[in-house]
N, C-alpha and C positions, 0 to 999 in steps of 0.2 A: 329957235323952237317952237313948232306948232302946238298950239294949244288944242285941246279937245271940247267940242261942243257938249251941251250938257246933254243931249240926248246919247251922244257917243259914250260919255262916261257912265250913264245909266245902263246902256247896252253892255259895256265891258263889266260892269258889276254883276248884273244878272247871268252874264254867260259865266263868271267866276263861280258865282254862287251855284248854277246848275252843275260846272264841272265837280265841285265839292260834293254835292249830293249825289252826283252820278257815280263818282269813285269811293264814296265812303265805306260801303261794303269791303270792297277791295282791301282799303287801307287798314279798314278794322281787322281783316284776317290775316294780313301781311304783320300788324302788331302783335297778334296773338302767337304766330308763327314764329315771329324773331323772340318772344319771350320764352319759347318751347327751346330755340336753337341756341339760347345763351351757353348752354352745358358743353356744345360742340365746340367751343373756341381753344378749349385746351387741346384739343386734337390736331387743330391747324397751327398752333404757336410752334410746334417744334419743328416740322417741317420748314417752315417759313424763317425760322431762326437759324436753320442749317443752311438755307439758300442765302441768307443774307451774310452770313460768316464766309460762305464760299465766294460770293462776290467780293467781300473785302479781302479775303486771301488772295483773289486773281488780282485785283488792284494792286495789292502791295508786291506782288512778285514782279509785276511788268516794268 
């Protein structure tokens, strides 16, 4: 396994920090939207349950 030189480690660390700061506003907005969307889970659970039960039914009848 090749080891990274010190300057490569520093460059990689700087790039990671830059990416974190660059995406921070988008991540913050996504977290806010996900908190607001928690109420919508009840609406998706019924169709998903029906699909799962239908697939189980198909497997059992084959």
